N, C-alpha and C positions, 0 to 999 in steps of 0.2 A: 505494500500499499503505499510506503514512502516512497519508493522508486517512482511508481505510478504518480504521485503527489509532485515530486521534483522532477517528473520529466515533463507534466502538463506545466507547470510554473517556468521551466526553463523555456517551453517551447512557444508559450505566451511572449516571451522578450523576444522572439524574431518576426521582423517587418513583416512578413508575408501571411503569419498565424494571426499576427495582431490585426492585421488589415482586414482577414478574412473575420476574425471576432467582431470589428467594429462592424463592419458589414452586413453580418447576421442581427446584430443588436439594432442597426438604423432599419433593417427590413421589420423586424419585431416591433419595433416603434413606429411604423408607418402604419402597420396591420393590425394595431391591438387594439379592440373595441372599448371601449368605454367602461362598461360593466366587467369585463376583464381587468382592465386596471385598476379600478376601484376593489376587485377581491385582493389584486397580488399585493398592492400597496397597505392592505390591511392584515394580510398574512404575514409579508414581512413585517410588520411589527410587532407581530406576535413572538418573533424571535428575539427581543430585544431583551437584554442582560437583567433589567431592570423588573420588567415584568416576569423573566423565567423566575429569578429571585424570589419574588412577591409570592409568586404560585407555590414554591418549593416551600419557603418559610410558612405560609398558609396550610401545605398540606405536612409539615412534619410536624407543627403545631396540634392538629387534628390526632398524627399518630401517638404525638407524645401526651397529649389529654387522654388518649384511650389506654396507653401504655404504663401512664403515671410514671413517666420518664423525661428527661430533658436531654437525652441522647438523641433524639431525632433532631433536635433545633441544632446541636453542636456541630452536626455534619455539615450542613447548609454555609454557614458561612467559609469554613475552607474549602469546600467544593467552588464556591464564586470565585476566592481568589486563587487555586487551581488554575480555573479556566482562564482567567485573567492571566497568571503567569506565563501559561502556554499561548495564548491566542497575539495576545500584544506584542510579544516578540516577533512572532511569524509576520503581523501586517506590518509592523517597520522594517523588517528586514527584504519582506518582498517588495515592499514601494509598489504597488499595483493599484489606479486608483480607480472608484467605484465607474460604471458604466456612464454616468452624468456627471463628472466631476466638472466645475467650470474651469476647467484649462483646457489647452489643446491637448489632443491624444499622444502628441510627441514628447510633451514636456515630461521630466521625472517628476515624481511627487516629493513636494517638502514634507517632510516629517510633521506631523502636527499643523499642518496646515490647512486642510478641510476636513479632518477627521480622520479615524482610520477605518477602512471599509476593507476587509477581504471576506470571501472574492468580492463579493460588488453588493450594492446596495440598488434599490429599484432606481432612486434619486438622490 
């Protein structure tokens, strides 16, 4: 899996592959129905760290109350921290902009300039 991940990431650094990627993005944008766009935008927001952590806290609290234990709650914080420790360096190292980043496609992303987005965000 790591080899495939690295291969795809390196391939996206090649100009012809990047041009194909952008052409497919533009084709999808040109033919996206409004209803599908609304659904995609809302599903994309479901994957945000804050929402997922909140859902995990609620579930951990429910399990903790049922089992009369604080241990389920003790796992949520370290899990969120570990996710950040793993994903944030990937976002910074791979330096890949979101599909609709407000900059030319051939300009490298400046760290912390437009947020971290890997592999992509809808807008």
